[in-house]
Structures are given as C-alpha cells and as structure tokens.
N, C-alpha and C positions, 0 to 999 in steps of 0.2 A: 504494500500500500504506500502510495506517495503522500507525503504531508507537505503542503505548500503554504508558506507564509504569504498572504496576499494583501493584508491591510494592517496598518499600525495606526493607532489613535495618537494624535499629537494634541495635548491640551493647550488651549489658547484662551486669552481673555476677550479678544475681539476677532470674530470670525471673518469679517470683511477685510480687516487689516492683514490677517494671516493669509487669506486667499490672494490678496494682492501681492504680498511678499513671495509666496511660493510660486505663483504663476508668472509674475512680471520680473521678479528679481532672481529667484532660484531656477526659473525656467521649467517648472513642472507643468504637465498638461492637465487641464481641468477636465475631469471625467463626469462628475455629478455635483450639482448644487440643488439639493432638495430640502424643502421646508414643509413641515406638517404642523402648522400652527406656530404659536409663539414659543413653545417649550421644546421644539425639536427642529434641528436643521443639521444636515450633514453635507459637507463639501469634501469630495474625494478628488485627490490629485495624484498624478503619477510622474516620477522622473522619467525622462526620455530613455527608452530601452529597458525599463525595469518591469519585472513581473510583480513587484510589490508596490502598493500605493500607500498614501497616508490619508487620514481623514481628520478634519477639524470640524467643530460644530458646537451645537447647543444640545444638551441632553444625551450626549454619546459617551461621556466618560466623567467620572468623579475625580480624576486626577487633577492636581493643581496646575494652573497655567505655568509653563516653563519647566515642568518637572521631567520632561522627556530629555534624557541626557545621553550623549554618546551614540546617537543614531549614525549609521555609516552609509555613505554612498560610495560605490566602487566605480572608478573610471580607468581608462587605459592610458590616459595622458594627464598627469597631475598638473603640469604647467598650463596646458590648454584649458583645463577645467577651472583652475584658479583664475586665469585671465578672463574667462567667460563670466564667472561670478563677479569679479571686480568690475568688469565692464558693464554689468547690469546694476551696479550700485550696492552689491553686498559687501559688508565689512568682513572680509575674509583674511585670515592670517597668511603670512608668507608660507611657501612650501618648506617643510621641515622633515627630518627623519630621525630615527632613534640611533643612538650610539650608546656605549656602555655607561656614559654619564647622564643620559637622558636625551631630550630632543635638542637637535642642533639645526641651524639654518641650511636650506637647500635640499634638493631631492637626494635620495639614497644614491651614493656614488656608483653602485653596481646596478641600480634600477631594479632591485629585487622586488618581487611581488610582495605586497603588504608592507613595503618599506617607506613609502613617502606619503605625507599627509598635508592637508590644509584644513583649517577649522573655521566654522562660522556658527552663528546663532540666529534664530528668528527673533522678531520683536519682543516675544515673551521670554526669551532666554532658553528655549529648547535648543540643545546643542547638537551640532552635526560635525562629523569627521568625513572628509573626502579622502579616499585612500586609493593609491595607484595599484592596480593589478593588471598585468599585461600578459598573463598566461595565454599561450596559444598564438601570440602575435609574432610575426617575423622579427627576429632580433631580441625577443624576450627571453 
C-alpha cells in the first residue's frame, strides 16, 4: 500500500495575506479557495512540480499562526530558487551549507544532495527551508 502525503495545514492569522504571499511571492499555484460561511474557508496551494500542497484557512486547524516550522521545499538548483524568491520580494537568506561547525555561507562545495539551503518565513512566521537535491540530474 502506498501512503502519500498530499496536504499540510499551515496556520495563519490572515488568510488573504497568506494567499497573496504564497501565490505572488513564493510562486505556489492556487488550487482551491472555498468558503462555506463565515466559520470555514480553505485555500489550497501547491508549489510548482510538487505532489504535496499546503492549505491555509479558517476552521481547518487549531494550531497557532506561525507554529509550522521547518517545512522543506526541494529544488534542483538552490541558487536559481533563491534568486527567484528574492526577485518576487521574499526575504530569503543567502545560500548556506553545513560544515562541522554549523552553517556557513555558500552552497555545498561538492553540491551534494541535501547539502545546500536557503531559508524564509511567511508573514506569520511559518518557516521554510529550501534544500538542493539534484539526484538523477546530469553532473549530480
């Protein structure tokens, strides 16, 4: 049996502000914006190429706004992804990688899978890591 993660709830304080951030700045595709009265609204958005979506809304989670931490997006080119986010107005960190003493500036010198990162947060403080994984690509 396959078990597929397809939707992650991201708790926010302002649904319209979050929808604008994720679609216009983070570049997610808008899948659904459904309202059933004043107490229920779900906005589902999906990063380009992803099988998993996120949902923000009213009446969909009891988690505190900003409490989703360490969500990961995987990209094949960390530099291009960081440039795209910055170009859309996202306050995104510089690219960095792990060494024995912790995080240091720049991509992983060997461009190993899972080695290079950039970080950003949405307006509520939900945090994201963008992680480079080039498996299966020429030169990877």
